[in-house]
N, C-alpha and C positions, 0 to 999 in steps of 0.2 A: 798671434795678434799684432806683432810688430809690423805686419804688412799693412795695417790700417792707414797709416800716413802716406806711404808710397802709393797705395791704391787711390788715395784722395788726389794726389798730384797727377796721376794718370787721368783721372776723371776730369780734372780741371783743364788739362792740356787738350783733351778731346772735345771740349764743349764747343769750340769754335768751328767744328768741321761740318755742321749741318744746321738747318733751320726747320725743325719739326715741332709740332704742338706737343706740350707736355703730357706724359702719361701719369696717372696717379700712383703714388707709392703707398702701399698698404701694409708693409711688413711691420711697422712700428706702432700701430695704434688700432684701437677699437672705438667706434663712435656709437654712443647711445643717445637716441632721440626720444622725445615725448616722455621725459622722465617724470614730470609732475602728473601726467595723465595716467601713468602706469603704477606709480609707487603709492599705493593706497593703504598699506598696512599701518605705517606710522611715518614720522618725519625722519627716521633713522636712515641716513644715506648709505651707511655701511651695509645694511641689509639689502637695499635696492641694488647696490653694485655687485654684491656677492652672488645674487641670484640672476644677474644679467650677463656677467663676464666670466668665462671659465677660468681665467688666470687669477681672479680675485677670490680670496677667502676672507671671512669675517672672524675677528677675535671677539668673542662675547665677553663683555665686562659687566653689563647691567641690562635694564630694560630699554635703555636709550644710550646714545653716545658711545657706540661701539667702534672698534678700530678695524682697519683693513690690512691685508697683505697682498702684494702683487708678486706672484711667483715666489712666495715665501719670504719676501722682503718687506720690512715695515720701518717705522720711525724715520730717521733722516736718510735711509737708503732709498726712499721714494719722496717725491715732492707733491704738494697739493697747492693748487691755485684756484681762486675764485675770481673770475673776470680779470685775470692778470694780477690780482692781489694775493701775495703769499702770506699764509697764516700759519702760525705755530701754536701748539698747545702749551699751556703753562705747567701742567702736571707731569712730574718725572715718572709717574706710574701709569701714564696713558689713560687717565680718567676723562680727559678732554682732547681726544685726537683731533687733528685739523678738520677731518670730514664731518665732525659733530657740530661745526659752527656755521653750517649752511643746511637748510631744510630741503628735502626732496621736492616739496611743493613749489619752491621758488626757482627751480632749475628748468632750463630749456634744453640743454644739450651737455653731454659729458664726453670728453675724449680721454681714453685711457692709453697712456704711453707704456708699452711693454718692452723694457730694455733701455739701454743708454742712448736714446735717439732724440733727445730734445736739448738743443743747445741754447734755447731762449731762457731757460729757468735754472736758477742756482740750485744745485743739489739733486738733479735728476740722474741718479747713478744707476739704479736698476729699474726705474719706471716712474710714472707720475700720473696724476689726475688733473686735467684741466676742465674746470666747471664753468659753464656759461649760463648765467641766470637770464630770466626773462627780460626782454627789452621793451621800453615804452613804445606805444604805437600812436600813429596820428589819429586814426579813427578811435572812437570810444568803445572799449571792450571791458568786460568785467567777468568775474567768476566768484561764486560763493560756495564753499565746501563745508559739509557737515560729515563727521565721521564718528563711529562708535564701534566698540568691540568688547571682547571678553575682558574680565578683570577691571570693569568700569573705565575702560579706555574711552576718552572723548576728545574730539577735536573740532574746532571751528576756524575757518580761514577765509580770507577774501583778498581779491586782487582787482584793482581798477587801473585802467590805462587809457590815455587819450591826449589830444593836443591839436596842433595845427602845423603849418609849414615851418614855423619858427621854433616852437617849443613843444616837447612831448614829455609827459609825466607818467610815472607808474608808482603806485603804492601797494604793497602787499603785506599782510599781517596774518598771524595765526597764533592760536593758543591750544595746547593739548596737555593732557595729564593721564596717568594710569596708576591703578593699584599694582601691587606686585604680581607678576605673572606666576602661574603654577606650572611646574614641569610635568612630564608624563607620569610621574609618581603621585601627582597631586600636591607637591610641596611648593610653598611660596619661597621667595628669596630668603626671608628670615628663617624659614623652616629648613631650607638647604644648609644654611649656616649652623643652625641648631643641631642638625644631624651629623655634620662633618667637621666642625671647628671646636677648638677649646672653649671653655665657658667664658673666658675673658673676652673673646672675640665675638661672642653671640650677642644678639640685640637684647636690650633691656625690655621687659614686658610691655611697657607703655609705647614702645616703638615697633613692636613686632608686626603691627598691622598698618603702619604708616604707608603713604603712597610711595611708589617707586620713583616718581619724578613729576615735576611740573615744568613745562617749557613754553616760553613765549618768544616770538620773533617778529620783527618788522623790517621791511626793506623798502627803500625809496630811491627813485632814480629821476633825473632830469637831463634830457638831451636838448641842447640849444644849437640851432643851425645859425652859425655866425654869417656864413655866406653859403652859396650853393655847394661848395666843395669843402667847407670847414665846419667842424662840429665840436662843441664842448660837451663832455659827458661827466655828470656828477652822480655818485652813488653812495649809499650808506646802508649798512645792515647792522642791526642791534639784536643780540640774543641774550635772553635771561632764563637760565635753568636753575631750579631750586630743589634742594633736598633729593639728590640723586643717590640711590643706594647701590653700593658695590659690594655684594655679599661675600665674595671670596677674597676681598682685600681687607686690611685691618682698619681702614678708614672709609668714610663716605664723604661725598662732596656736599658741603653746606650750600654752596651755590657755584655757578659757573657762568660768568658774564663775559661777553665779548662784543667788540665793535670792529667793523670793517668800513674803511672810507677810501674812496678813489676819486681822483680828478684826472681826466683824460682829454687830450686835445688831438683831434684827428684831421689831417689834411689830405685830400685826394688830388691827384693829377697836377702836381706842381710843375711838371714839364712832360715832354713827350715820353721819356723813358722813366721818369721819377714818378711812380704811380701812387705812393702813399708815404706819409710821415705820421708817426704816432708817438706821442709823448705822454707818459703816465706817471703820476705820483700816487703812492698808496700808503696807507697806515692801518695797522690792525693791533688790537690789544686784547689780552685775556687776563681776567682776575679769577683765581681758583683757590679757595680755601677748602681743605679736606680735614676731617676731624674724627676723633674717636667718641664723640659725645653721645652717640646713640648706642654704644656698646657697653657691656658689663664692666669693662676695665675702667670706665669713666667714674664709676661709683664704688670701685673696689677700695680696700684698705691696705695701703694708702691709694688714693685715686690716681689714675694715670690718664688724665684727660688732656689730650694734646691736639693742637691744630697746626697743620703745616700749610702755610699760605704762600702762594707763589703768583707772581705777575710776570708777564712777558709782553713785549711789543715788537712789532716788525714794521719797518718802513723802508720804502725803496723808490727809486726812480728808474724808469726804463725808456730808452729811445730806440724806436725801430724805423728803419728806412727800407722801402721796397722799390725795386727797379725791375722793369720789364725791358730787357735788352735783346730785342728781336727774338731769338729762339731760346732764351733761358731767362729764368727768374732769379733775382738776387735779393736776399735779405741781409742787411748789415745793421748791427745794433750795439748799444752800450747798456750795461746793467749795473746798478749799485744798490746795496741794501745794508741795513744796520738792525741787528736784533739785540734787545736787552732781555735779561732773565735774572730775577731776584727772588729769593725765598727766605722765609723766617719760620722758626718753630715757636709757638706760643703756648705757654702753660695756662690752660683754661681755669685751673684752680686759683692761681694767683693773679691771672690776667696779665702776666709779665712775659716778655720775650724769654724764651727758654735759655738756660745757662750754657748750652752747647753752642758752637758756632752756627752761623747761618747755613742753610742747606746749599744755597747758591748765592754767592756774594757779588751781586751786581755784575754779572758776566756780560760781556759785549762781544758780538761777532760782527765784523765789518767785512763786506765783500765788494770787490770791483771787478768787472768783467767786460770783455768785448767778444762779440759772436758774429758769425755769418752762416748763411745757408744758401745753397745754390742748387737749382733744379734744371734738368736738361733731358731731352729725349731724342732718340734716333729711331724714328719709325716705331717699332714695337718694343724697343729697348729703352728703358728709362733709368736715369740716374738722379740721385739726390745726395748731396754731401753737406756736412755741417762741421763747424769747429767753434770752440769756445775756450778762451783763456781766462782763468780765475786767479785773483790774488786775494787772500783771506787772512785776517788777523783775529785771533780769539784771546781775550784777556779777562781777568776778574780782579777783585780787590783784595784777595788773600795774598799777602806778600810772599808767603812760602810756596805758592803755587805759580808756576811759570806761565808767561804769555807764550803764544804759539803763532807762527807764521806759516802759511801754506800757499803753494802755487800749483796749478793744475792745467794741463792741456787736454781738453776733451775733443774727440773727433769721431765722425761716423760716415759711412758710405753705404747707401741703400740702392739696390738695383731691382728692377722688375722687368719681366719679359712676357709679353702677350703671345702665347702660343697660337691663339686665334681669338675670335671675338668673345669666347666663353671661358677660356682657360688661361691662367697666368701662373708663373712661378716667381718667387722673390727671394732675395738674399740680402742680408745686412751684416755689416761689421761695425762695432762700436766700442768706444772706450770713454769712460766717464769716472769722475772722482767725487767724493764728498768728504768734508772735514768733520772731525769729531765735534759734538755739541757740548754745551757747558755741563750737562749732567755727566756725560762720559769722561770729561776732563776733571771736573772740580767738585762733584756732589759729595756732601757729608751727611751721614744719616743722623737721626735723632739720638742715637747712642754714641755720637761723636766718632764714628768710623768713616774713614776716607774711602768712599766707594769709588770715586772717580780716579782716573789715572792721568796725571797732567802731561805726560810726554807721549801720548798716543800719536801714531801716524795717521794720515788720511787714508781712506779706503779707495781702491781703484778697481773698477769692474771692466774686464775685457770680454766681449761677448760676440757670438755669431748666431744669427737667426736665419732659418731656411724654411720656406713654406710654399704651399700651392693653394690656389683659389679657383673655384668654379662658380660661374654665375650665368644661369640661363632661365628659361621660362618654367622649368620644372623644379629647380632647386638652387639654393646658395650653399656652398660648401667651402670651408677654409680649414686647413691644418697647418700647424706651425711647430717646428722644433727649435730648441735653443740650447746653447752651451755657454755657461758663464764662468769665467775664471776671476775669483775675488782675491786680490792681493791686499794684505794688511787689513782684512775684514775685522771690524770692531765687534768683540764677542764678550759676553759676561761669563766669567768663570766662577763657579760655586766653590766655597770652602776656603778662599783666600782670606787672610786676616785683614787685608786692605787692598786698595787699587785693583778692584775686581774686573775692570775692563782691560782686555788684552787684545793685541793684534795677532791674527792668525791668517793663514792662507786656506782657501776653500774653493770648491767647485759646486755649481748648481746646474743641473741639466733637466730637460723635460720636454713635454709636448702638450699642445692644446688643440682641441677640435671644436668647431661650431658649425651648425648646419640648419637650414630651414628647407623643408620639403613641401612643395605645393601639391598635396594629395588630390585636390579637386578645386573647383571654384570657391568652395566654402570652407575647406579644411586645410590647415597648415600644421605641420609637425616640426617643432623646434627641438634641437638637442645640442648639448655641449658637454665637454669632458676635459679634464686637465690632470696631468701627472707631473710630478717633480721629485727630484732626489738631490739632497745636499750632503756633501761630505767634506770634512776637514782633511787637509793634506796629511796631518798627523794628529794624534790625540794630544790634548793639553797635558801639561806637566802634572804628573800624579794621577792621570785619568787614562782610561782605555777606550772610551766610546768615540768613534770617529763620525757618527751621525751628526748632521747639522740641525740645530733647533729650528722650529717654526715651519718645517716642511710637511704640510698637510698631505695625506695619502691621496690616492686616485679617487676623484670625485666626478660625478656626472649628473646631468639632468635631462629630462625628456618631458615635453609638453605637447598636447594635442589641442589645437584651437579651432573651434567651429563657429563661423560667423553665420548665425541662424537668420539674421536680417541685417539690414544696413547699419554698420557701426555698432552692432550688438554681438558680443563674442562670449562663448562659454569655453573655459579652459580647464583641462584636467592634466596635472603634472606630477612628476615624481623627482625627488632629489635623493641620490644614494652616495654613500661613501664607504670605501674599504676601511678595514681596521688600521689604526695608527700603530704600525709595528716597527717602523724605522724611526727611532726617537732618541734624543740625547738624555739618557738616564743619569749620566754623571752630572748634568746641569739642570736637573729638576723635572724633566719631562717624564711622562708615563704612558704606558700602552692604553689606547682607547679602542673600544669595540667598533665594529662596522655598524652602520645604521642606514635607514632609508625612511623617507616620509612621503606622504601623498598630500598635494594641495589642490584645491578646487576654487574656481572663481567664475562668476558670471557678471559681465558688464552689459547693462541694457540701456540703450538710448531710446527714451520715450519720443524725443524729437531732437532737433539740433540745439536745443537750449537746456535739456535736462538729461542727465545720466545717473543711473543707479547701479552701484556695485555691491555684490554680496559674495563673500569668500570665506573659506576655511583653510587654515594652514595646519599641517600635522594632523590630518583627519583621523588617523588611528591612535592618536594620543601616545606616541612613542616617547620613552624616556631615553635621552641620549645627550652626549656632550661632544661638541665639535672643536673646542678650543683647548689647547694643551697648556702646560704649566712651566714653561721655561723660566728660569730664575731672573731673567731680564726684567720681569714683573715681580713686584713684592706682593706675594699672595699668602693666604693663611695656610699654615701647616698643622696637621693633626697627626702626630706620630710620624711615620716614615713618608707618607704621601701628602702632597699639597692638595688643597681642596679644589676639585673640579667644579665648574658651574654648568649645570644642565640647561639645555635650550628650553624654550617655552613648549608646553604641551598643546593640546588642541585649542586653536585660537580662531574664533568666529569674528568677522568684522564686516562692516557695511559703510558705504559712502554715498552721499547724495550731492551732486554737483549741479549748480545752476549757472548758466552762461548767458551773457548778453553782449 
């Protein structure tokens, strides 16, 4: 991987040799369109992503607000952006992952970065998700959505957009709630806990039948045309989720509130070659208290009723300049951000701050960076290179825990070669780093154990991707392989008395396949599969297992779509998974069985204004778990095994959409 930077210099030197139109580089990303039109099951973006992109797996935590992995990577190893706004969850136990703070119904398009190939965003080490929400239109448009499903799921949402040549407005809002889902065994969330957890962690009788969650969201945007080439863009999103149950965790979220704000100024065609200037300021915040108050331990003798309340903010400024210099395109930018993270333990019996230290004591992460990206093509051969330099400081107010300074140089080189009009191959080399977050450095448990390790090094990913793509009138086909070398990978080690986060070296490699076959004018067959394997360079001290956690086994999906009339489609699909046999038993994971489910959906367009959707997931009511139990998450243990959380059983849902 040390060849990455020399290869970049070679690419730069050769840019001036020819003046050919650019070829698209497709090695690093997958683009999903029509997200709001297709995601009808619930507002949970994690579920929509995991069923659309082979490289993404979902980590089931609850009925809503689930997390994602990209090629087995999660947390700060991947980045999440919403319209350029970077958002972070407040919960150290991932009850409010970043993708939970935007609704699928608000989204227009998603770009999934697979690998270290995004120099614009802080922290894109092994992948990232760039979410683009709906934009206001000049003409008046609107949509009203009604949804209902099993377990008393209900949703209502509406979006209205319109304006004129100077001002465009959009307002979108939704409200949804659900009772606890039942798994394939017929057990609710509370019953799964009752069957698999110690009595203290089980729900009190009066809470056993409470709703799984209630969620409300509103998004507003205003675009102002200052001149023909200049535009001011203002946006705001507010989310309020209440009483979210997390059955295999020891606490539930009392509420989870977040706000996202953005101010963006965009200027086009400043000069002949200076095509665009974009300046953005963003701010996001999350308030997340989680508590034991619904569990038996809250009324035990003596009571152990505890709340862990955390808040985080993220604010930043990004300047991007785009130039079209004859035969190549250049992006140059500056990026700066500041994240705060603070947490308290509150004794609900006395109403006082707990006697142990704060979980996170006003930790602040500051980052400043410069980046560039350059695209060029020579006939059928295309190049894209990027580089980013980061300087980051992480500090907190515990005087016994050190501050940390990190610097990192990220670089990548992507190439694509068009064999002919239908076939192409692509190759990518990339290197990217990410710094430890405040949890990994400084976190202290409610039992006054120092979980964080203040002297952690930053993690660096060096990766190569290779693939082939076919696109013709009969089918689209794409296969990719990757090999990732992780240096100083931040890992949670079970059994240590303190400082549980350690740096290790590891490798992750695998392959992904996606295809759409046009079997006729009315029938399309979609398929996808992903395999990955993660290994530590050597077992951790006192352990023998070299398997890397979070590496889901071989999984695939197949769907047949029949368009029986214009814009009306019936879909029959299957999702299957091999058993989880390569797992890190030394650090809490366990073997999971193979599984397969069948899903069906019919979307009927009565006319261009009214759509009706009827679907059923897990048609055969299978009982299965897809998420493992790595100790990086604090989960309930009953005896030797940590409690698994089963997926929903048979789920019937329906949606009615009115458009104007």
